[in-house]
Backbone as CSV, one residue per row, in Angstrom:
resi,resn,N_x,N_y,N_z,CA_x,CA_y,CA_z,C_x,C_y,C_z
1,MET,20.544,22.420,-9.363,20.821,23.723,-9.890,22.136,24.331,-9.408
2,PRO,22.740,23.868,-8.310,23.992,24.478,-7.883,25.082,24.346,-8.938
3,ILE,25.083,23.269,-9.705,26.119,23.087,-10.715,25.970,24.131,-11.816
4,LEU,24.733,24.438,-12.203,24.528,25.472,-13.204,24.985,26.832,-12.677
5,TRP,24.755,27.092,-11.409,25.210,28.346,-10.812,26.730,28.428,-10.830
6,ILE,27.399,27.318,-10.501,28.863,27.284,-10.534,29.362,27.531,-11.957
7,LEU,28.716,26.923,-12.932,29.094,27.126,-14.330,28.953,28.590,-14.733
8,LYS,27.852,29.204,-14.337,27.625,30.613,-14.657,28.698,31.495,-14.025
9,MET,29.025,31.255,-12.767,30.054,32.043,-12.085,31.419,31.827,-12.742
10,PHE,31.683,30.612,-13.172,32.949,30.318,-13.835,33.068,31.109,-15.131
11,ILE,31.985,31.116,-15.903,32.005,31.839,-17.177,32.227,33.330,-16.937
12,ILE,31.532,33.901,-15.978,31.663,35.331,-15.713,33.085,35.669,-15.270
13,LYS,33.657,34.896,-14.331,34.989,35.209,-13.808,36.096,34.834,-14.784
14,TYR,36.037,33.611,-15.273,37.171,33.061,-16.006,37.310,33.645,-17.403
15,LEU,36.193,33.854,-18.076,36.267,34.331,-19.453,36.747,35.775,-19.555
16,TYR,36.449,36.580,-18.583,36.827,37.988,-18.672,38.214,38.281,-18.110
17,ILE,38.783,37.386,-17.322,40.064,37.666,-16.674,41.226,37.022,-17.421
18,THR,41.070,35.816,-17.913,42.178,35.041,-18.439,42.247,35.123,-19.956
19,GLU,43.489,35.136,-20.481,43.693,35.068,-21.920,43.803,33.603,-22.326
20,GLY,43.522,33.307,-23.565,43.579,31.925,-24.040,42.509,31.069,-23.384
21,VAL,41.357,31.651,-23.195,40.283,31.024,-22.426,39.761,29.765,-23.086
22,VAL,39.665,29.749,-24.382,39.061,28.620,-25.080,39.819,27.338,-24.780
23,ILE,41.116,27.369,-24.823,41.918,26.172,-24.592,41.829,25.728,-23.140
24,LYS,41.820,26.657,-22.215,41.781,26.300,-20.796,40.379,25.909,-20.337
25,ALA,39.345,26.442,-20.971,37.985,26.251,-20.477,37.338,24.958,-20.955
26,ILE,37.740,24.433,-22.095,37.060,23.266,-22.663,37.080,22.059,-21.715
27,PRO,38.215,21.645,-21.165,38.161,20.498,-20.258,37.309,20.755,-19.022
28,PHE,37.319,21.959,-18.525,36.525,22.270,-17.345,35.035,22.218,-17.656
29,PHE,34.637,22.672,-18.859,33.238,22.606,-19.251,32.764,21.154,-19.338
30,PHE,33.597,20.280,-19.895,33.236,18.862,-19.946,33.090,18.290,-18.539
31,PHE,33.980,18.669,-17.650,33.915,18.208,-16.267,32.602,18.645,-15.611
32,LEU,32.232,19.903,-15.789,30.980,20.396,-15.213,29.761,19.750,-15.855
33,PHE,29.836,19.516,-17.167,28.724,18.857,-17.850,28.497,17.450,-17.299
34,PHE,29.563,16.677,-17.085,29.426,15.326,-16.526,28.952,15.363,-15.080
35,LEU,29.385,16.346,-14.327,28.865,16.499,-12.962,27.366,16.737,-12.985
36,TYR,26.918,17.568,-13.911,25.496,17.854,-14.050,24.725,16.584,-14.442
37,LEU,25.248,15.800,-15.377,24.591,14.557,-15.771,24.499,13.575,-14.608
38,PHE,25.574,13.432,-13.854,25.557,12.518,-12.712,24.596,13.001,-11.642
39,ASP,24.436,14.303,-11.504,23.488,14.855,-10.554,22.069,14.483,-10.956
40,ILE,21.770,14.557,-12.257,20.440,14.171,-12.743,20.227,12.675,-12.565
41,MET,21.227,11.870,-12.915,21.101,10.417,-12.819,20.948,9.960,-11.378
42,ALA,21.530,10.684,-10.442,21.441,10.299,-9.040,20.039,10.507,-8.488
43,LYS,19.235,11.332,-9.146,17.889,11.613,-8.667,16.895,10.540,-9.076
44,ILE,17.260,9.632,-9.969,16.376,8.548,-10.383,16.406,7.482,-9.299
45,GLN,15.245,7.191,-8.717,15.152,6.248,-7.610,14.991,4.828,-8.138
46,LYS,15.782,3.921,-7.629,15.685,2.501,-7.974,15.369,1.734,-6.691
47,TYR,14.636,0.634,-6.824,14.199,-0.135,-5.671,14.598,-1.602,-5.768
48,GLY,15.837,-1.894,-5.957,16.295,-3.272,-5.930,16.222,-3.977,-7.267
49,ILE,16.659,-5.207,-7.277,16.759,-6.015,-8.494,15.422,-6.692,-8.773
50,LYS,15.026,-6.718,-10.053,13.784,-7.387,-10.444,13.915,-8.888,-10.271
51,PHE,12.815,-9.515,-9.926,12.774,-10.966,-9.847,11.711,-11.446,-10.806
52,PRO,11.952,-12.390,-11.687,13.198,-13.104,-11.898,14.267,-12.176,-12.482
53,ILE,15.512,-12.515,-12.211,16.633,-11.679,-12.620,16.748,-11.684,-14.138
54,THR,16.759,-10.481,-14.709,16.887,-10.315,-16.154,17.902,-9.209,-16.445
55,ILE,18.352,-9.159,-17.674,19.234,-8.086,-18.122,18.743,-7.580,-19.476
56,LEU,17.490,-7.178,-19.530,16.870,-6.794,-20.787,16.743,-5.290,-20.978
57,SER,17.004,-4.486,-19.960,16.758,-3.046,-20.073,17.849,-2.357,-20.880
58,ASP,17.557,-1.140,-21.253,18.510,-0.330,-22.009,19.429,0.478,-21.107
59,GLU,19.340,0.271,-19.799,20.133,1.052,-18.856,21.596,0.653,-18.826
60,LYS,21.927,-0.468,-19.439,23.295,-0.995,-19.453,23.816,-1.214,-18.040
61,SER,22.955,-1.705,-17.183,23.365,-2.061,-15.830,23.489,-3.582,-15.767
62,LEU,24.055,-4.064,-14.697,24.280,-5.497,-14.563,22.968,-6.260,-14.512
63,PHE,22.004,-5.763,-13.740,20.684,-6.379,-13.622,19.618,-5.321,-13.842
64,ASP,18.425,-5.770,-14.259,17.295,-4.852,-14.339,16.850,-4.509,-12.921
65,THR,16.443,-3.262,-12.732,16.013,-2.823,-11.414,14.559,-2.368,-11.455
66,ASN,13.940,-2.342,-10.288,12.565,-1.882,-10.165,12.560,-0.366,-10.053
67,VAL,11.661,0.267,-10.789,11.539,1.716,-10.743,10.491,2.124,-9.710
68,LEU,9.479,1.291,-9.503,8.413,1.568,-8.538,8.591,0.709,-7.293
69,GLN,8.187,1.254,-6.155,8.285,0.493,-4.914,7.347,-0.713,-4.936
70,SER,6.187,-0.575,-5.587,5.256,-1.696,-5.657,5.859,-2.857,-6.449
71,ASP,6.619,-2.561,-7.507,7.309,-3.612,-8.264,8.386,-4.270,-7.410
72,SER,9.034,-3.477,-6.592,10.060,-4.008,-5.706,9.460,-4.983,-4.700
73,VAL,8.320,-4.625,-4.143,7.662,-5.509,-3.175,7.221,-6.799,-3.850
74,LEU,6.704,-6.700,-5.075,6.318,-7.913,-5.811,7.536,-8.791,-6.080
75,SER,8.661,-8.190,-6.468,9.884,-8.958,-6.697,10.348,-9.646,-5.414
76,GLU,10.293,-8.927,-4.297,10.692,-9.514,-3.021,9.742,-10.639,-2.612
77,LEU,8.457,-10.446,-2.878,7.461,-11.475,-2.565,7.737,-12.747,-3.361
78,MET,8.004,-12.611,-4.650,8.313,-13.772,-5.484,9.645,-14.406,-5.085
79,HIS,10.587,-13.570,-4.705,11.885,-14.078,-4.257,11.725,-14.956,-3.013
80,ILE,10.924,-14.478,-2.071,10.662,-15.267,-0.857,9.916,-16.549,-1.210
81,LEU,8.930,-16.438,-2.078,8.093,-17.587,-2.433,8.891,-18.700,-3.098
82,PHE,9.820,-18.354,-3.984,10.524,-19.361,-4.767,11.910,-19.726,-4.234
83,THR,12.284,-19.212,-3.077,13.561,-19.594,-2.475,13.306,-20.645,-1.399
84,PRO,13.867,-21.827,-1.541,13.692,-22.848,-0.494,14.447,-22.452,0.779
85,LYS,13.862,-22.780,1.920,14.543,-22.496,3.184,15.863,-23.241,3.215
86,GLY,16.871,-22.578,3.790,18.202,-23.156,3.861,19.073,-22.800,2.671
87,GLN,18.517,-22.170,1.664,19.251,-21.828,0.447,20.130,-20.589,0.630
88,ARG,19.681,-19.659,1.434,20.405,-18.395,1.597,21.445,-18.520,2.704
89,LEU,22.658,-18.116,2.379,23.729,-18.164,3.352,23.463,-17.190,4.490
90,ARG,23.798,-17.577,5.689,23.678,-16.787,6.912,22.255,-16.455,7.301
91,ASP,21.284,-16.936,6.560,19.882,-16.781,6.943,19.108,-18.007,6.462
92,PRO,19.277,-19.133,7.144,18.661,-20.375,6.671,17.135,-20.387,6.750
93,GLU,16.536,-19.445,7.454,15.077,-19.406,7.559,14.424,-18.587,6.451
94,PHE,15.227,-17.938,5.601,14.675,-17.143,4.510,14.034,-18.056,3.479
95,GLY,12.874,-17.680,2.987,12.192,-18.445,1.951,11.041,-19.254,2.504
96,THR,10.602,-20.225,1.721,9.483,-21.089,2.109,9.868,-22.553,1.904
97,ASN,9.099,-23.416,2.523,9.277,-24.861,2.343,8.234,-25.424,1.381
98,LEU,7.941,-24.699,0.323,6.925,-25.165,-0.627,7.364,-26.417,-1.369
99,ILE,8.649,-26.646,-1.421,9.168,-27.837,-2.099,8.658,-29.132,-1.440
100,GLN,8.381,-29.067,-0.144,7.915,-30.269,0.561,6.476,-30.641,0.205
101,PHE,5.738,-29.724,-0.438,4.345,-29.988,-0.783,4.176,-30.565,-2.186
102,ILE,5.275,-30.844,-2.869,5.184,-31.306,-4.261,4.386,-32.609,-4.385
103,TYR,4.672,-33.545,-3.510,4.021,-34.858,-3.634,2.879,-35.047,-2.645
104,ASN,2.463,-33.983,-1.982,1.306,-34.077,-1.081,0.021,-34.115,-1.906
105,PRO,-1.041,-34.644,-1.338,-2.319,-34.659,-2.061,-2.804,-33.241,-2.351
106,ASN,-3.457,-33.089,-3.454,-3.967,-31.784,-3.867,-5.340,-31.570,-3.229
107,ASP,-5.345,-31.265,-1.922,-6.596,-31.108,-1.181,-6.536,-29.855,-0.303
108,MET,-7.599,-29.605,0.433,-7.699,-28.391,1.248,-6.654,-28.349,2.358
109,GLN,-6.298,-29.476,2.933,-5.290,-29.505,3.995,-3.931,-29.009,3.463
110,THR,-3.548,-29.482,2.301,-2.292,-29.035,1.694,-2.364,-27.547,1.361
111,TRP,-3.498,-27.103,0.824,-3.649,-25.701,0.474,-3.540,-24.813,1.719
112,ASP,-4.150,-25.243,2.825,-4.050,-24.473,4.074,-2.610,-24.405,4.579
113,ASP,-1.892,-25.514,4.428,-0.482,-25.520,4.834,0.357,-24.571,3.968
114,VAL,0.056,-24.531,2.676,0.771,-23.628,1.768,0.497,-22.171,2.147
115,VAL,-0.754,-21.854,2.417,-1.121,-20.485,2.809,-0.403,-20.090,4.094
116,LEU,-0.389,-20.975,5.075,0.284,-20.696,6.344,1.789,-20.492,6.147
117,GLU,2.404,-21.321,5.340,3.840,-21.205,5.064,4.173,-19.872,4.391
118,VAL,3.392,-19.484,3.412,3.632,-18.231,2.692,3.417,-17.038,3.619
119,LYS,2.326,-17.037,4.372,2.040,-15.910,5.270,3.138,-15.737,6.312
120,ASN,3.591,-16.828,6.904,4.642,-16.721,7.922,5.933,-16.142,7.353
121,SER,6.313,-16.565,6.168,7.543,-16.057,5.555,7.427,-14.589,5.172
122,VAL,6.285,-14.205,4.640,6.098,-12.815,4.215,6.060,-11.885,5.425
123,VAL,5.385,-12.288,6.487,5.331,-11.456,7.695,6.729,-11.258,8.268
124,ARG,7.545,-12.280,8.202,8.886,-12.189,8.787,9.837,-11.317,7.961
125,TYR,9.749,-11.362,6.639,10.768,-10.727,5.804,10.314,-9.492,5.027
126,LEU,9.043,-9.253,4.895,8.574,-8.061,4.172,7.823,-7.154,5.140
127,LYS,8.507,-6.158,5.630,7.915,-5.272,6.632,6.965,-4.244,6.014
128,ASP,7.196,-3.846,4.765,6.343,-2.836,4.150,5.224,-3.443,3.301
129,CYS,4.938,-4.713,3.533,3.893,-5.411,2.788,3.003,-6.172,3.767
130,LYS,1.707,-6.129,3.522,0.762,-6.883,4.345,-0.083,-7.745,3.414
131,ILE,-0.090,-9.034,3.679,-0.904,-9.954,2.887,-2.345,-9.866,3.383
132,ASN,-3.242,-9.430,2.507,-4.657,-9.338,2.873,-5.374,-10.666,2.669
133,ASN,-5.064,-11.313,1.558,-5.765,-12.557,1.228,-4.875,-13.403,0.330
134,ILE,-4.924,-14.703,0.567,-4.226,-15.645,-0.310,-5.238,-16.704,-0.728
135,GLU,-5.346,-16.905,-2.027,-6.212,-17.955,-2.558,-5.340,-18.971,-3.279
136,ILE,-5.626,-20.235,-3.046,-4.929,-21.323,-3.734,-5.953,-22.013,-4.622
137,TYR,-5.583,-22.231,-5.860,-6.482,-22.972,-6.739,-5.678,-23.835,-7.694
138,GLU,-6.374,-24.816,-8.224,-5.772,-25.812,-9.099,-5.727,-25.294,-10.533
139,GLY,-4.722,-25.738,-11.294,-4.635,-25.380,-12.701,-5.771,-25.996,-13.492
140,GLU,-6.006,-25.502,-14.705,-7.099,-25.988,-15.540,-6.951,-27.461,-15.892
141,ASP,-5.713,-27.912,-16.089,-5.490,-29.308,-16.452,-5.386,-30.223,-15.232
142,GLY,-5.556,-29.671,-14.036,-5.489,-30.474,-12.815,-4.082,-30.621,-12.264
143,ASN,-3.110,-30.085,-12.961,-1.722,-30.149,-12.496,-1.276,-28.773,-12.023
144,GLY,-0.557,-28.753,-10.938,0.008,-27.503,-10.433,-0.974,-26.716,-9.589
145,LEU,-0.418,-25.885,-8.759,-1.196,-24.997,-7.917,-0.858,-23.555,-8.275
146,TYR,-1.848,-22.706,-8.167,-1.657,-21.283,-8.364,-1.954,-20.574,-7.050
147,VAL,-1.133,-19.602,-6.729,-1.330,-18.799,-5.531,-1.675,-17.391,-5.986
148,LYS,-2.832,-16.904,-5.556,-3.248,-15.542,-5.871,-3.134,-14.713,-4.598
149,PHE,-2.320,-13.658,-4.674,-2.080,-12.778,-3.536,-2.891,-11.505,-3.689
150,ASN,-3.455,-11.051,-2.609,-3.958,-9.692,-2.508,-3.165,-9.083,-1.371
151,TYR,-2.347,-8.077,-1.682,-1.465,-7.512,-0.670,-1.495,-5.992,-0.717
152,SER,-1.116,-5.390,0.402,-1.057,-3.935,0.524,0.385,-3.505,0.697
153,VAL,0.722,-2.368,0.097,2.083,-1.819,0.186,1.984,-0.422,0.781
154,TRP,2.852,-0.155,1.743,2.951,1.188,2.312,3.852,1.995,1.396
155,ASP,3.268,2.900,0.627,4.017,3.658,-0.381,3.888,5.151,-0.104
156,GLY,4.870,5.720,0.550,4.872,7.157,0.807,3.740,7.621,1.694
157,GLY,3.400,6.850,2.703,2.327,7.233,3.615,0.951,6.792,3.149
158,LYS,0.851,6.241,1.951,-0.423,5.754,1.420,-0.397,4.238,1.365
159,VAL,-1.549,3.643,1.546,-1.675,2.194,1.435,-2.303,1.884,0.079
160,ARG,-1.602,1.085,-0.705,-2.106,0.706,-2.025,-2.251,-0.805,-2.086
161,ASN,-3.327,-1.267,-2.705,-3.608,-2.702,-2.816,-3.222,-3.207,-4.201
162,TYR,-2.654,-4.409,-4.217,-2.225,-5.034,-5.461,-2.607,-6.511,-5.450
163,ASN,-2.629,-7.105,-6.644,-2.886,-8.529,-6.818,-1.753,-9.135,-7.628
164,ALA,-1.425,-10.385,-7.334,-0.411,-11.109,-8.087,-0.775,-12.583,-8.085
165,VAL,-0.368,-13.279,-9.138,-0.593,-14.716,-9.253,0.735,-15.393,-9.540
166,ALA,0.997,-16.490,-8.842,2.223,-17.251,-9.067,1.877,-18.721,-9.170
167,LYS,2.519,-19.401,-10.104,2.343,-20.847,-10.233,3.440,-21.527,-9.421
168,ILE,3.005,-22.412,-8.533,3.992,-23.148,-7.727,3.936,-24.615,-8.037
């Protein structure tokens, strides 16, 4: 609202004192209008880039962004899950070693190792997320593994629970 107050004061002072006001005032009004728009746009909260990276929104930004913190945590969770360790520059421990389980037998031992790998990575890199439960199950055709997450997000002093499924 301060910009509207400035505009009001400008109109009261400038219009009554100066001659040829229309010509002098038009550029200033546009300037104040754009300041007001940028003030409104600055109040929209964004929470990082969506994962997987897309450019489908109407915002005309370089990447789509998360509007909710819970979406941001899900994007970060998927980012950690699908990034192999050693892939990120200056942080070789970021991500998981799920790639090493591709040719392992599809049994409980492998599933336990996958759960341990995911939990360790999430605890290290996502401070505002707590993994409550991870379930691993086989696809319907017997190929591939699915990871079902039950996680909690600290959102504005409240704890909210969410579920997500990822195919690995």
